[in-house]
C-alpha positions as CSV (number, residue, x, y, z in Angstrom):
1,M,190.8,-78.9,75.0
2,A,187.3,-79.0,73.7
3,T,186.0,-79.9,76.8
4,G,187.9,-77.5,78.7
5,A,186.5,-74.7,76.1
6,M,183.0,-76.2,76.9
7,I,183.4,-75.7,80.5
8,A,184.9,-72.5,80.2
9,A,181.7,-71.3,77.9
10,A,179.5,-72.7,80.8
11,A,181.5,-70.7,83.4
12,V,180.7,-67.6,81.1
13,G,177.2,-68.5,80.7
14,A,176.9,-69.0,84.5
15,A,178.3,-65.2,84.7
16,A,176.1,-63.6,82.0
17,T,173.1,-65.3,83.8
18,A,174.3,-64.0,87.0
19,Y,174.8,-60.4,85.5
20,S,171.5,-60.6,84.0
21,A,169.6,-61.8,87.1
22,H,171.6,-58.8,89.2
23,K,170.3,-56.3,86.5
24,Q,166.8,-57.7,86.6
25,A,166.5,-57.7,90.1
26,K,167.9,-54.3,90.3
27,A,165.2,-53.3,88.0
28,A,162.4,-54.8,89.7
29,R,163.5,-53.3,93.2
30,K,163.6,-50.0,91.2
31,A,160.3,-50.2,90.3
32,A,158.6,-51.5,93.0
33,K,160.3,-48.3,95.0
34,E,159.0,-46.1,92.3
35,Q,155.5,-47.2,92.5
36,E,155.5,-47.0,96.2
37,K,156.8,-43.4,96.0
38,A,154.2,-42.7,93.7
39,A,151.5,-44.3,96.1
40,K,152.8,-42.1,98.9
41,R,153.0,-38.8,96.7
42,S,149.3,-39.5,95.6
43,S,148.2,-40.2,99.1
44,N,150.0,-36.9,100.4
45,V,148.4,-34.8,97.9
46,E,145.0,-36.4,98.8
47,R,145.7,-35.3,102.2
48,E,146.7,-31.9,101.4
49,M,143.7,-31.1,99.3
50,Y,141.4,-32.5,102.1
51,Y,142.9,-30.0,104.6
52,Q,142.9,-27.1,102.4
53,T,138.9,-27.4,101.5
54,R,138.4,-28.0,105.2
55,A,140.2,-24.3,105.7
56,D,138.2,-23.2,102.7
57,L,135.0,-24.0,104.0
58,R,135.9,-23.4,107.9
59,P,134.1,-19.8,107.6
60,W,130.7,-21.4,106.1
61,R,131.1,-24.2,109.0
62,E,131.7,-21.7,111.6
63,T,129.0,-19.3,110.3
64,G,126.2,-22.1,110.6
65,Q,127.0,-23.2,114.0
66,N,127.0,-19.9,115.5
67,A,124.0,-19.2,113.8
68,L,122.1,-22.2,115.1
69,A,123.3,-21.4,118.6
70,Q,121.5,-17.9,118.0
71,L,118.7,-19.8,116.4
72,W,118.4,-22.2,119.5
73,K,118.7,-19.2,122.0
74,R,115.9,-17.2,120.2
75,V,113.5,-20.6,120.3
76,Q,114.1,-21.2,124.1
77,V,113.1,-17.3,124.6
78,G,110.2,-17.8,122.2
79,P,108.2,-15.0,120.8
80,G,108.2,-13.0,124.1
81,E,105.3,-10.6,125.7
82,F,102.8,-9.9,122.9
83,R,103.2,-6.6,121.6
84,Q,100.6,-4.7,120.1
85,S,101.8,-3.2,116.4
86,P,102.5,0.4,115.5
87,G,99.3,2.1,115.0
88,Y,97.0,-0.6,116.5
89,Q,95.0,1.7,118.5
90,F,94.5,4.2,115.7
91,R,93.5,1.3,113.2
92,L,91.2,0.2,115.7
93,Q,89.4,3.1,116.3
94,Q,89.2,3.8,112.8
95,G,87.6,0.5,112.3
96,E,85.3,1.0,115.3
97,Q,84.1,4.4,113.9
98,A,83.5,2.9,110.5
99,I,81.1,0.2,112.1
100,Q,79.2,3.1,114.3
101,R,79.1,5.2,111.2
102,S,77.3,2.4,109.1
103,A,75.1,1.6,112.0
104,A,74.0,5.4,112.4
105,A,73.1,5.8,108.8
106,R,70.7,2.8,109.5
107,G,69.5,4.4,112.8
108,G,70.9,1.4,114.9
109,L,73.8,3.3,116.5
110,L,73.0,1.8,119.9
111,S,71.4,-1.4,118.9
112,G,72.8,-4.9,120.2
113,A,73.5,-5.6,116.9
114,T,76.0,-2.6,116.7
115,E,77.7,-3.6,120.1
116,K,77.8,-7.5,118.7
117,A,79.6,-6.1,115.5
118,L,81.7,-4.0,117.4
119,I,82.9,-6.9,119.9
120,R,83.4,-9.2,117.0
121,Y,85.5,-6.7,115.1
122,N,87.8,-6.2,118.2
123,Q,88.3,-9.8,118.7
124,N,89.0,-10.3,115.0
125,Y,91.3,-7.3,114.8
126,A,93.3,-8.4,118.2
127,T,93.4,-12.2,116.8
128,A,94.8,-10.9,113.8
129,D,97.2,-8.5,115.2
130,Y,98.6,-11.5,117.6
131,D,98.9,-13.5,114.6
132,N,101.1,-10.8,112.8
133,F,103.1,-10.6,116.0
134,L,103.8,-14.5,115.7
135,R,104.6,-14.0,112.2
136,R,107.2,-11.4,112.8
137,Y,108.7,-13.5,115.4
138,Y,109.2,-16.6,112.9
139,Q,110.4,-14.2,110.0
140,S,113.0,-13.0,112.4
141,L,114.4,-16.9,112.7
142,T,114.7,-17.3,109.0
143,P,118.1,-15.6,108.7
144,F,119.2,-17.7,111.3
145,Q,117.6,-20.9,110.0
146,S,119.2,-20.1,106.5
147,L,122.7,-19.7,107.8
148,A,122.4,-22.9,110.0
149,G,121.1,-24.8,106.9
150,V,124.5,-23.6,105.4
151,G,126.6,-24.8,108.3
152,Q,124.7,-28.3,107.9
153,T,125.3,-28.5,104.4
154,T,128.9,-27.8,104.8
155,G,129.3,-30.2,107.6
156,A,128.2,-32.6,105.2
157,Q,130.3,-31.8,102.1
158,L,133.1,-32.4,104.9
159,G,132.0,-35.5,105.9
160,Q,131.9,-36.7,102.3
161,L,135.3,-35.2,101.6
162,G,136.6,-37.0,104.6
163,M,135.1,-40.3,103.4
164,N,136.4,-39.8,99.9
165,Y,140.0,-38.8,101.4
166,A,140.0,-42.1,103.7
167,R,139.3,-44.2,100.6
168,G,141.8,-42.7,98.2
169,A,144.2,-42.8,101.0
170,G,143.5,-46.2,101.8
171,N,143.7,-47.2,98.1
172,S,146.9,-45.2,97.5
173,L,148.4,-47.3,100.7
174,M,147.2,-50.6,99.3
175,F,148.6,-49.7,95.7
176,G,152.1,-49.2,97.4
177,A,151.8,-52.4,99.4
178,N,150.6,-54.2,96.1
179,A,153.5,-52.6,94.3
180,R,156.0,-53.7,97.2
181,A,154.8,-57.1,97.4
182,S,154.9,-57.4,93.2
183,G,158.4,-56.1,93.5
184,Y,159.3,-59.0,96.1
185,N,157.7,-61.6,94.0
186,A,159.3,-60.4,90.7
187,L,162.8,-60.3,92.8
188,A,162.1,-64.0,94.2
189,N,161.2,-65.4,90.7
190,I,164.7,-63.8,89.3
191,R,166.5,-65.4,92.3
192,G,164.7,-68.7,91.4
193,Q,165.2,-68.2,87.9
194,E,168.9,-67.5,88.5
195,A,169.5,-70.5,90.6
196,N,167.7,-72.8,88.2
197,S,170.3,-71.6,85.6
198,Y,173.2,-72.0,88.1
199,S,172.3,-75.5,88.9
200,R,171.7,-76.3,85.3
201,L,174.9,-74.7,84.2
202,A,176.8,-76.5,87.2
203,G,175.2,-79.7,86.0
204,E,176.3,-79.3,82.5
205,A,179.9,-78.3,83.6
206,I,180.2,-81.4,85.8
207,S,178.9,-83.9,83.1
208,L,181.5,-82.7,80.8
209,Y,184.4,-82.6,83.1
210,G,183.2,-85.9,84.2
211,A,183.0,-87.2,80.5
212,H,186.4,-85.8,80.0
213,K,188.0,-87.8,83.0
214,G,186.2,-91.1,82.3
215,W,184.1,-91.0,85.0
216,W,181.0,-92.3,82.8
């Protein structure tokens, strides 16, 4: 009877071991699935944030692209034909008259020096007016350059966001894969422990039964 009780106890132990192993395996699978789901949720949130940011920055990016196109057209055309600034002739005449009055006061109105002074004044004045003409042209490009710079900065930001998203999504996927692998490893370990327990208990039962039958 004692041997039967011991065999029964071994059977109960085996059943308890099987039940415990089943619970542990179920818990391991559930934990792995939850970790994998969490990784997917994290990846989805990162993707939504990335595309939402792209949508938010779209006006700035498109504004920069349009400004760059306008800037390129204006640069290709160039400053165009030189146009004298408003009031050019009036100011020129005023300057010439000032030179002539000064020469007249000295008694040299018709001298060669006065003529040279008038020629030099006209040349310098024309050069200055042309410089102003070019400066106005370059100043007209400034707003387009600024807006194009905004587009360039936005593009760089989107590029960085894209790299961050790719890195984050890759990490999330790797985390999910690792969680799944860890779950499989845990399950394999539990199954291995369960098999070892079965083997040990079976050996004990056989040993007891053999002893009871006088096999050894």
